FIGUPA-728175 format. One record per residue (C-alpha): x, y negated, z; residue number from 1; residue in one letter. Coordinates in nm, 4 decimals. Layout:
BEGIN
R / X / Y / Z / NUM / A
...
This chain:
BEGIN
R / 13.2809 / -12.3297 / 11.6625 / 1 / X
R / 13.5883 / -12.1357 / 11.5481 / 2 / X
R / 13.5323 / -11.7832 / 11.4131 / 3 / X
R / 13.6387 / -11.4885 / 11.6278 / 4 / X
R / 13.9754 / -11.3603 / 11.5037 / 5 / X
R / 13.9589 / -10.9904 / 11.4123 / 6 / X
R / 14.2116 / -10.7151 / 11.3467 / 7 / X
R / 14.1060 / -10.3929 / 11.1752 / 8 / X
R / 14.2735 / -10.0585 / 11.2391 / 9 / X
R / 14.2313 / -9.8034 / 10.9620 / 10 / X
R / 14.1205 / -10.0132 / 10.6645 / 11 / X
R / 14.2848 / -9.8178 / 10.3859 / 12 / X
R / 14.2367 / -9.8095 / 10.0110 / 13 / X
R / 14.2793 / -9.4297 / 10.0265 / 14 / X
R / 14.0703 / -9.3547 / 10.3377 / 15 / X
R / 13.8811 / -9.0249 / 10.3285 / 16 / X
R / 13.5534 / -9.1599 / 10.4656 / 17 / X
R / 13.6045 / -9.5319 / 10.3855 / 18 / X
R / 13.3724 / -9.6273 / 10.6713 / 19 / X
R / 13.5608 / -9.9494 / 10.7402 / 20 / X
R / 13.5140 / -10.0720 / 10.3843 / 21 / X
R / 13.1558 / -9.9476 / 10.3451 / 22 / X
R / 13.0125 / -10.0403 / 10.6857 / 23 / X
R / 13.2266 / -10.3194 / 10.8313 / 24 / X
R / 13.3596 / -10.5300 / 10.5443 / 25 / X
R / 13.0194 / -10.6033 / 10.3819 / 26 / X
R / 12.9096 / -10.7876 / 10.6959 / 27 / X
R / 13.2492 / -10.9418 / 10.7752 / 28 / X
R / 13.2807 / -11.0692 / 10.4166 / 29 / X
R / 12.9205 / -11.1943 / 10.3953 / 30 / X
R / 12.8517 / -11.5680 / 10.4361 / 31 / X
R / 12.7030 / -11.5031 / 10.7811 / 32 / X
R / 12.9924 / -11.2820 / 10.8861 / 33 / X
R / 13.2573 / -11.5267 / 10.7607 / 34 / X
R / 13.0950 / -11.8059 / 10.9616 / 35 / X
R / 13.1508 / -11.6072 / 11.2827 / 36 / X
R / 13.4485 / -11.3765 / 11.2240 / 37 / X
R / 13.7842 / -11.3998 / 11.0482 / 38 / X
R / 13.9982 / -11.0955 / 10.9632 / 39 / X
R / 14.3523 / -11.2026 / 11.0504 / 40 / X
R / 14.5399 / -10.8699 / 11.0801 / 41 / X
R / 14.5423 / -10.5062 / 10.9712 / 42 / X
R / 14.7031 / -10.2041 / 11.1338 / 43 / X
R / 14.7696 / -9.8925 / 10.9295 / 44 / X
R / 15.0160 / -9.6044 / 10.9477 / 45 / X
R / 15.2923 / -9.8424 / 10.8359 / 46 / X
R / 15.3349 / -10.2090 / 10.7603 / 47 / X
R / 15.3638 / -10.1134 / 10.3924 / 48 / X
R / 15.0268 / -9.9392 / 10.4049 / 49 / X
R / 14.8742 / -10.2398 / 10.5801 / 50 / X
R / 15.0143 / -10.4744 / 10.3151 / 51 / X
R / 14.8708 / -10.2494 / 10.0422 / 52 / X
R / 14.5261 / -10.2697 / 10.2055 / 53 / X
R / 14.5534 / -10.6493 / 10.2356 / 54 / X
R / 14.6146 / -10.6641 / 9.8624 / 55 / X
R / 14.3484 / -10.4036 / 9.7756 / 56 / X
R / 14.0755 / -10.5911 / 9.9639 / 57 / X
R / 14.1856 / -10.9386 / 9.8547 / 58 / X
R / 14.2544 / -11.0602 / 10.2051 / 59 / X
R / 14.4425 / -11.3895 / 10.2406 / 60 / X
R / 14.8238 / -11.3645 / 10.2148 / 61 / X
R / 14.8389 / -11.4984 / 10.5699 / 62 / X
R / 14.6785 / -11.1761 / 10.6993 / 63 / X
R / 14.9287 / -10.9997 / 10.9250 / 64 / X
R / 15.0357 / -10.6402 / 10.8544 / 65 / X
R / 15.1168 / -10.4119 / 11.1463 / 66 / X
R / 15.2485 / -10.0566 / 11.1596 / 67 / X
R / 15.2243 / -9.9838 / 11.5324 / 68 / X
R / 14.9397 / -10.0312 / 11.7830 / 69 / X
R / 15.1809 / -10.1944 / 12.0270 / 70 / X
R / 15.2777 / -10.4674 / 11.7804 / 71 / X
R / 14.9136 / -10.5454 / 11.7134 / 72 / X
R / 14.8334 / -10.5528 / 12.0854 / 73 / X
R / 15.1082 / -10.8121 / 12.1360 / 74 / X
R / 14.9563 / -11.0571 / 11.8845 / 75 / X
R / 14.8055 / -11.3404 / 12.0929 / 76 / X
R / 14.5908 / -11.4662 / 11.8050 / 77 / X
R / 14.3812 / -11.1487 / 11.7756 / 78 / X
R / 14.0640 / -11.1589 / 11.9875 / 79 / X
R / 13.8766 / -10.8492 / 11.8661 / 80 / X
R / 14.0272 / -10.5206 / 11.7447 / 81 / X
R / 13.8157 / -10.2863 / 11.5286 / 82 / X
R / 13.9184 / -9.9185 / 11.5358 / 83 / X
R / 13.8170 / -9.7086 / 11.2337 / 84 / X
R / 14.0644 / -9.4206 / 11.2479 / 85 / X
R / 13.9921 / -9.0497 / 11.2726 / 86 / X
R / 13.8422 / -8.9705 / 11.6133 / 87 / X
R / 14.1484 / -8.7980 / 11.7572 / 88 / X
R / 14.3531 / -9.1143 / 11.6844 / 89 / X
R / 14.1223 / -9.3531 / 11.8702 / 90 / X
R / 14.3063 / -9.3497 / 12.2022 / 91 / X
R / 14.6571 / -9.3966 / 12.0662 / 92 / X
R / 14.5508 / -9.6762 / 11.8305 / 93 / X
R / 14.3055 / -9.8610 / 12.0578 / 94 / X
R / 14.4494 / -9.8204 / 12.4082 / 95 / X
R / 14.7397 / -10.0682 / 12.3712 / 96 / X
R / 14.4963 / -10.3441 / 12.2729 / 97 / X
R / 14.2599 / -10.2480 / 12.5559 / 98 / X
R / 14.5504 / -10.2665 / 12.8007 / 99 / X
R / 14.6440 / -10.6066 / 12.6566 / 100 / X
R / 14.3017 / -10.7315 / 12.7661 / 101 / X
R / 14.1601 / -10.7676 / 12.4152 / 102 / X
R / 13.8027 / -10.6895 / 12.3195 / 103 / X
R / 13.8026 / -10.3613 / 12.1264 / 104 / X
R / 13.5315 / -10.2139 / 11.9046 / 105 / X
R / 13.5762 / -9.8371 / 11.8556 / 106 / X
R / 13.3685 / -9.6378 / 11.6122 / 107 / X
R / 13.1719 / -9.3472 / 11.7564 / 108 / X
R / 13.2760 / -9.1023 / 11.8951 / 109 / X
R / 13.4735 / -9.3153 / 12.1370 / 110 / X
R / 13.7336 / -9.0373 / 12.1672 / 111 / X
R / 13.7895 / -8.6698 / 12.0954 / 112 / X
R / 13.6649 / -8.5702 / 12.4417 / 113 / X
R / 13.5220 / -8.7196 / 12.7606 / 114 / X
R / 13.8612 / -8.7290 / 12.9351 / 115 / X
R / 14.0017 / -8.9568 / 12.6656 / 116 / X
R / 13.6788 / -9.1592 / 12.6578 / 117 / X
R / 13.7118 / -9.2105 / 13.0330 / 118 / X
R / 14.0700 / -9.3295 / 12.9840 / 119 / X
R / 13.9503 / -9.6044 / 12.7483 / 120 / X
R / 13.6536 / -9.6978 / 12.9674 / 121 / X
R / 13.8659 / -9.7273 / 13.2813 / 122 / X
R / 14.1332 / -9.9279 / 13.0982 / 123 / X
R / 13.8708 / -10.1745 / 12.9707 / 124 / X
R / 13.7428 / -10.2293 / 13.3250 / 125 / X
R / 14.0935 / -10.2672 / 13.4624 / 126 / X
R / 14.2207 / -10.5127 / 13.1998 / 127 / X
R / 13.9047 / -10.7177 / 13.1488 / 128 / X
R / 13.8285 / -10.6906 / 12.7784 / 129 / X
R / 13.4931 / -10.5906 / 12.6352 / 130 / X
R / 13.4571 / -10.2392 / 12.4993 / 131 / X
R / 13.2137 / -10.2055 / 12.2091 / 132 / X
R / 13.1126 / -9.8711 / 12.0565 / 133 / X
R / 12.9713 / -9.8035 / 11.7104 / 134 / X
R / 12.6524 / -9.6325 / 11.8229 / 135 / X
R / 12.4519 / -9.8775 / 11.6168 / 136 / X
R / 12.1163 / -9.6990 / 11.6006 / 137 / X
R / 11.9447 / -9.8551 / 11.9059 / 138 / X
R / 11.9964 / -10.2052 / 11.7613 / 139 / X
R / 11.8101 / -10.1173 / 11.4417 / 140 / X
R / 11.4601 / -10.2378 / 11.3513 / 141 / X
R / 11.2904 / -9.8958 / 11.3649 / 142 / X
R / 11.3819 / -9.8113 / 11.7268 / 143 / X
R / 11.3015 / -10.1712 / 11.8239 / 144 / X
R / 10.9528 / -10.1309 / 11.6758 / 145 / X
R / 10.9108 / -9.7907 / 11.8422 / 146 / X
R / 10.9978 / -9.9366 / 12.1835 / 147 / X
R / 10.7575 / -10.2241 / 12.1216 / 148 / X
R / 10.4666 / -9.9906 / 12.0393 / 149 / X
R / 10.5349 / -9.7604 / 12.3343 / 150 / X
R / 10.5695 / -10.0530 / 12.5761 / 151 / X
R / 10.2383 / -10.1953 / 12.4498 / 152 / X
R / 10.0549 / -9.8860 / 12.5799 / 153 / X
R / 9.9099 / -9.8053 / 12.2386 / 154 / X
R / 9.9728 / -9.4307 / 12.2762 / 155 / X
R / 9.9312 / -9.4319 / 12.6538 / 156 / X
R / 10.1754 / -9.2571 / 12.8811 / 157 / X
R / 10.4378 / -9.0591 / 12.6896 / 158 / X
R / 10.4024 / -8.6861 / 12.7608 / 159 / X
R / 10.6463 / -8.5224 / 12.5229 / 160 / X
R / 10.8644 / -8.5734 / 12.2199 / 161 / X
R / 11.0096 / -8.3404 / 11.9595 / 162 / X
R / 11.2875 / -8.4281 / 11.7146 / 163 / X
R / 11.3526 / -8.1871 / 11.4259 / 164 / X
R / 11.6164 / -8.2527 / 11.1630 / 165 / X
R / 11.8140 / -8.0820 / 10.8880 / 166 / X
R / 12.1333 / -8.2437 / 10.7659 / 167 / X
R / 12.4706 / -8.3500 / 10.8940 / 168 / X
R / 12.6423 / -8.2501 / 10.5706 / 169 / X
R / 12.4926 / -8.2106 / 10.2245 / 170 / X
R / 12.5418 / -7.8343 / 10.1928 / 171 / X
R / 12.4982 / -7.5337 / 10.4206 / 172 / X
R / 12.8368 / -7.3690 / 10.3834 / 173 / X
R / 13.0715 / -7.6073 / 10.2029 / 174 / X
R / 13.2708 / -7.9135 / 10.3068 / 175 / X
R / 13.4949 / -8.1482 / 10.1040 / 176 / X
R / 13.8570 / -8.0392 / 10.1370 / 177 / X
R / 13.9517 / -8.3922 / 10.2466 / 178 / X
R / 13.7129 / -8.3571 / 10.5426 / 179 / X
R / 13.8067 / -8.0047 / 10.6495 / 180 / X
R / 13.8704 / -8.1359 / 11.0028 / 181 / X
R / 13.4913 / -8.1607 / 11.0411 / 182 / X
R / 13.5115 / -7.7855 / 11.1109 / 183 / X
R / 13.7586 / -7.8306 / 11.4005 / 184 / X
R / 13.6080 / -7.8899 / 11.7433 / 185 / X
R / 13.9387 / -8.0141 / 11.8885 / 186 / X
R / 13.9420 / -8.3160 / 11.6546 / 187 / X
R / 13.6215 / -8.4417 / 11.8168 / 188 / X
R / 13.4476 / -8.5652 / 11.5025 / 189 / X
R / 13.2014 / -8.3125 / 11.3599 / 190 / X
R / 12.8289 / -8.2594 / 11.3086 / 191 / X
R / 12.7408 / -8.2207 / 11.6770 / 192 / X
R / 12.9369 / -8.5256 / 11.7937 / 193 / X
R / 12.8537 / -8.7473 / 11.4943 / 194 / X
R / 12.5377 / -8.6586 / 11.2991 / 195 / X
R / 12.3489 / -8.5115 / 11.5930 / 196 / X
R / 12.4938 / -8.7481 / 11.8539 / 197 / X
R / 12.3731 / -9.0602 / 11.6731 / 198 / X
R / 12.0197 / -8.9197 / 11.6856 / 199 / X
R / 12.0654 / -8.8004 / 12.0437 / 200 / X
R / 12.1604 / -9.1530 / 12.1520 / 201 / X
R / 11.8948 / -9.3352 / 11.9499 / 202 / X
R / 11.6085 / -9.1183 / 12.0764 / 203 / X
R / 11.7130 / -9.1695 / 12.4383 / 204 / X
R / 11.7314 / -9.5453 / 12.3757 / 205 / X
R / 11.3609 / -9.5287 / 12.2897 / 206 / X
R / 11.2328 / -9.2766 / 12.5453 / 207 / X
R / 11.4818 / -9.3177 / 12.8287 / 208 / X
R / 11.7795 / -9.1032 / 12.9231 / 209 / X
R / 11.7662 / -8.7367 / 13.0068 / 210 / X
R / 11.7624 / -8.6590 / 13.3775 / 211 / X
R / 12.0917 / -8.5621 / 13.5400 / 212 / X
R / 12.2069 / -8.3143 / 13.8044 / 213 / X
R / 11.9987 / -8.0004 / 13.8434 / 214 / X
R / 11.7472 / -8.1422 / 13.5938 / 215 / X
R / 12.0085 / -8.2041 / 13.3216 / 216 / X
R / 11.9055 / -8.0897 / 12.9716 / 217 / X
R / 11.9694 / -7.7344 / 12.8565 / 218 / X
R / 12.1108 / -7.6427 / 12.5179 / 219 / X
R / 12.1295 / -7.3462 / 12.2872 / 220 / X
R / 12.3967 / -7.3973 / 12.0212 / 221 / X
R / 12.5161 / -7.1433 / 11.7689 / 222 / X
R / 12.7899 / -7.1094 / 11.5082 / 223 / X
R / 12.5916 / -6.9420 / 11.2308 / 224 / X
R / 12.8501 / -6.9949 / 10.9575 / 225 / X
R / 13.2050 / -6.9421 / 11.0903 / 226 / X
R / 13.3547 / -6.9846 / 10.7415 / 227 / X
R / 13.3187 / -7.2858 / 10.5100 / 228 / X
R / 13.4250 / -7.3197 / 10.1480 / 229 / X
R / 13.6486 / -7.6171 / 10.0737 / 230 / X
R / 13.5402 / -7.8246 / 9.7751 / 231 / X
R / 13.7950 / -8.0199 / 9.5733 / 232 / X
R / 13.7570 / -8.3505 / 9.3919 / 233 / X
R / 13.6275 / -8.1770 / 9.0797 / 234 / X
R / 13.3607 / -7.9864 / 9.2787 / 235 / X
R / 13.5548 / -7.6602 / 9.2541 / 236 / X
R / 13.6164 / -7.4240 / 9.5454 / 237 / X
R / 13.9800 / -7.4640 / 9.6511 / 238 / X
R / 13.9838 / -7.2430 / 9.9604 / 239 / X
R / 13.8071 / -7.1524 / 10.2821 / 240 / X
R / 13.8379 / -7.2690 / 10.6403 / 241 / X
R / 13.7299 / -7.1223 / 10.9726 / 242 / X
R / 13.4776 / -7.3292 / 11.1679 / 243 / X
R / 13.4372 / -7.3398 / 11.5445 / 244 / X
R / 13.1682 / -7.6108 / 11.5494 / 245 / X
R / 12.7986 / -7.5419 / 11.6111 / 246 / X
R / 12.5661 / -7.5675 / 11.3132 / 247 / X
R / 12.2394 / -7.4895 / 11.4948 / 248 / X
R / 12.1486 / -7.7064 / 11.7933 / 249 / X
R / 11.8551 / -7.6853 / 12.0339 / 250 / X
R / 11.8397 / -7.9171 / 12.3360 / 251 / X
R / 11.5531 / -7.9404 / 12.5831 / 252 / X
R / 11.4990 / -8.1353 / 12.9024 / 253 / X
R / 11.3055 / -8.4120 / 13.0708 / 254 / X
R / 11.3705 / -8.7859 / 13.0488 / 255 / X
R / 11.3520 / -9.0082 / 13.3554 / 256 / X
R / 10.9809 / -9.0837 / 13.2999 / 257 / X
R / 10.9030 / -8.7121 / 13.3254 / 258 / X
R / 10.8250 / -8.6628 / 12.9553 / 259 / X
R / 10.9793 / -8.3591 / 12.7901 / 260 / X
R / 11.2219 / -8.4117 / 12.5020 / 261 / X
R / 11.3207 / -8.1374 / 12.2599 / 262 / X
R / 11.5760 / -8.1514 / 11.9758 / 263 / X
R / 11.6274 / -7.9052 / 11.6941 / 264 / X
R / 11.9061 / -7.9839 / 11.4490 / 265 / X
R / 12.0237 / -7.7497 / 11.1743 / 266 / X
R / 12.3128 / -7.8166 / 10.9382 / 267 / X
R / 12.2245 / -7.8247 / 10.5707 / 268 / X
R / 11.9271 / -7.9359 / 10.3612 / 269 / X
R / 11.5664 / -7.8701 / 10.4677 / 270 / X
R / 11.3210 / -7.6298 / 10.3069 / 271 / X
R / 11.2204 / -7.7652 / 9.9627 / 272 / X
R / 10.9426 / -8.0283 / 9.9862 / 273 / X
R / 10.9880 / -8.0543 / 10.3645 / 274 / X
R / 11.1156 / -8.3817 / 10.5155 / 275 / X
R / 11.4700 / -8.3893 / 10.6467 / 276 / X
R / 11.3535 / -8.5404 / 10.9759 / 277 / X
R / 11.0318 / -8.5272 / 11.1775 / 278 / X
R / 11.0133 / -8.7030 / 11.5140 / 279 / X
R / 10.6914 / -8.6958 / 11.7155 / 280 / X
R / 10.6133 / -8.8777 / 12.0403 / 281 / X
R / 10.2906 / -8.7598 / 12.2047 / 282 / X
R / 10.1098 / -8.9742 / 12.4590 / 283 / X
R / 9.7824 / -8.9628 / 12.6495 / 284 / X
R / 9.6051 / -9.1889 / 12.3970 / 285 / X
R / 9.7845 / -9.1216 / 12.0718 / 286 / X
R / 10.0860 / -8.9838 / 11.8937 / 287 / X
R / 10.3695 / -9.1332 / 11.6930 / 288 / X
R / 10.5284 / -8.9606 / 11.3958 / 289 / X
R / 10.8473 / -9.0752 / 11.2254 / 290 / X
R / 10.9377 / -8.9095 / 10.8966 / 291 / X
R / 11.2729 / -8.9181 / 10.7217 / 292 / X
R / 11.1768 / -8.7806 / 10.3787 / 293 / X
R / 11.5289 / -8.7126 / 10.2540 / 294 / X
R / 11.7777 / -8.8194 / 10.5216 / 295 / X
R / 11.8483 / -8.7634 / 10.8894 / 296 / X
R / 12.0397 / -9.0940 / 10.9061 / 297 / X
R / 11.7810 / -9.2679 / 11.1205 / 298 / X
R / 12.0511 / -9.4847 / 11.2746 / 299 / X
R / 12.1326 / -9.6250 / 10.9298 / 300 / X
R / 11.8201 / -9.6120 / 10.7162 / 301 / X
R / 11.7752 / -9.5065 / 10.3550 / 302 / X
R / 11.7793 / -9.7370 / 10.0562 / 303 / X
R / 11.5587 / -9.5276 / 9.8284 / 304 / X
R / 11.3485 / -9.3314 / 10.0774 / 305 / X
R / 11.2990 / -9.5245 / 10.4054 / 306 / X
R / 11.1713 / -9.3645 / 10.7223 / 307 / X
R / 10.7936 / -9.3734 / 10.7695 / 308 / X
R / 10.6354 / -9.4685 / 11.1048 / 309 / X
R / 10.2753 / -9.3597 / 11.1755 / 310 / X
R / 10.0413 / -9.3629 / 11.4769 / 311 / X
R / 9.7503 / -9.1250 / 11.5344 / 312 / X
R / 9.4833 / -9.2789 / 11.7592 / 313 / X
R / 9.3131 / -8.9950 / 11.9466 / 314 / X
R / 8.9919 / -9.1875 / 12.0175 / 315 / X
R / 8.9208 / -9.2913 / 11.6570 / 316 / X
R / 9.1152 / -9.0082 / 11.4893 / 317 / X
R / 9.2607 / -9.2720 / 11.2574 / 318 / X
R / 9.6192 / -9.2642 / 11.1347 / 319 / X
R / 9.7849 / -9.6029 / 11.0875 / 320 / X
R / 10.1188 / -9.6693 / 10.9210 / 321 / X
R / 10.3314 / -9.9207 / 11.1108 / 322 / X
R / 10.5387 / -10.1685 / 10.9133 / 323 / X
R / 10.9010 / -10.2246 / 11.0109 / 324 / X
R / 11.1863 / -10.3840 / 10.8267 / 325 / X
R / 11.5372 / -10.5207 / 10.8514 / 326 / X
R / 11.6013 / -10.8903 / 10.9096 / 327 / X
R / 11.6534 / -11.1014 / 10.5983 / 328 / X
R / 12.0307 / -11.1315 / 10.6487 / 329 / X
R / 12.0573 / -10.7530 / 10.6779 / 330 / X
R / 11.8759 / -10.6989 / 10.3489 / 331 / X
R / 12.1645 / -10.8680 / 10.1719 / 332 / X
R / 12.3972 / -10.5882 / 10.2895 / 333 / X
R / 12.4230 / -10.2225 / 10.1925 / 334 / X
R / 12.2477 / -9.9853 / 10.4328 / 335 / X
R / 12.5638 / -9.8617 / 10.6045 / 336 / X
R / 12.6485 / -10.2191 / 10.7052 / 337 / X
R / 12.3091 / -10.3382 / 10.8289 / 338 / X
R / 12.3052 / -10.2049 / 11.1845 / 339 / X
R / 12.6836 / -10.2370 / 11.2140 / 340 / X
R / 12.6256 / -10.6032 / 11.1348 / 341 / X
R / 12.3720 / -10.6122 / 11.4191 / 342 / X
R / 12.6470 / -10.5040 / 11.6604 / 343 / X
R / 12.8709 / -10.7871 / 11.5393 / 344 / X
R / 12.5852 / -11.0361 / 11.5763 / 345 / X
R / 12.5123 / -10.9108 / 11.9269 / 346 / X
R / 12.8788 / -10.9257 / 12.0260 / 347 / X
R / 12.9125 / -11.2791 / 11.8879 / 348 / X
R / 12.6198 / -11.3992 / 12.0979 / 349 / X
R / 12.7857 / -11.2533 / 12.4068 / 350 / X
R / 13.1236 / -11.4117 / 12.3369 / 351 / X
R / 13.0201 / -11.7507 / 12.2081 / 352 / X
R / 12.6798 / -11.8138 / 12.3677 / 353 / X
R / 12.6922 / -11.6140 / 12.6904 / 354 / X
R / 12.4089 / -11.3764 / 12.5970 / 355 / X
R / 12.3621 / -11.0530 / 12.7912 / 356 / X
R / 12.4153 / -10.8260 / 12.4923 / 357 / X
R / 12.2598 / -10.4933 / 12.4002 / 358 / X
R / 12.5497 / -10.3194 / 12.2241 / 359 / X
R / 12.6794 / -9.9973 / 12.3773 / 360 / X
R / 12.9854 / -10.0309 / 12.5970 / 361 / X
R / 13.2673 / -9.7859 / 12.6635 / 362 / X
R / 13.0841 / -9.6858 / 12.9841 / 363 / X
R / 12.7661 / -9.6145 / 12.7828 / 364 / X
R / 12.9686 / -9.4070 / 12.5379 / 365 / X
R / 13.1323 / -9.2124 / 12.8201 / 366 / X
R / 12.7874 / -9.1201 / 12.9496 / 367 / X
R / 12.6920 / -8.9819 / 12.6072 / 368 / X
R / 13.0210 / -8.7908 / 12.5840 / 369 / X
R / 12.9552 / -8.6298 / 12.9221 / 370 / X
R / 12.5988 / -8.5384 / 12.8261 / 371 / X
R / 12.7077 / -8.3810 / 12.4995 / 372 / X
R / 12.9999 / -8.1927 / 12.6521 / 373 / X
R / 12.7835 / -8.0600 / 12.9348 / 374 / X
R / 12.5270 / -7.9264 / 12.6894 / 375 / X
R / 12.7968 / -7.7776 / 12.4658 / 376 / X
R / 12.9892 / -7.6082 / 12.7453 / 377 / X
R / 12.6789 / -7.4414 / 12.8872 / 378 / X
R / 12.4866 / -7.3784 / 12.5678 / 379 / X
R / 12.7257 / -7.2707 / 12.2913 / 380 / X
R / 12.6872 / -6.9048 / 12.1977 / 381 / X
R / 13.0038 / -6.7933 / 12.0178 / 382 / X
């Protein structure tokens, strides 16, 4: 069966976050990925920049270089378009391909705001292509194991859950100068919509979604540090920038089952010797605890310090550690690529074998955007 022909938007040798090269290429260039996908085109800010990336990543000379989203959208050979630009560029780079009826994978957040996310979701429905969103956490092995244990009845009926995390960026009051836009709410890509949102989505994939309407979750969000120092390439302070993004986040509400769900997320490292992440799920017969010793990146994993999954059985008072692991093909990839690879695998099964699919769609992403914006608009204390 012929591989699915892929175009990548935003694969650049000089990218600030390099997410396309760190999280997408390792799978696409793996033996498994090459058997199912073929990168046939790149779109960057200019055709010259696209050609430079083709050379930098040793892509075949036949790879097409595009400088405008419209030219890419008009290429009949491209089946799947991967969008890895800055969040506020997602609509302008992805929409032409969506309107051309192509399948389009957009990294999370889908757009800078829910209005733009809705524009992409409605266009996908109108023009018939699949919309895929890079909220990869729910496809990972840890949430799969959590759902399995909860569904088995081992902890009984879920009563409540609490998720506490410190992280988002490595420091409390500094940000790399190249990523200063992380302090700008209008851009749409910052700690609340990226670091916290990945956790927000993953937890709901395990416990069920928050209730809506009058029972929608309540938030308390605060901007504790309105100024950040900008750090240059040599680790020196090169300036300061004003921040209008929340760095302390509390969210509380009830999921559809009736269980309460509480989040507390604070930017910066945790107290020394304390884990970066503690997630508890209390039931009538037992309690689950997930620990992230040094990282909040539960949707990715951690190469040196993996998350720990434990169950406390109330009747016996015993604590059991639950084993979980990535599939063998994922272990051959770096951690950033493992669950991204799971999205590609899931998408391939949908396209080539007619599977139902479990990846998040544009409609799913729009729902998360609306949840997050509702909490922010009602809960941010400035």
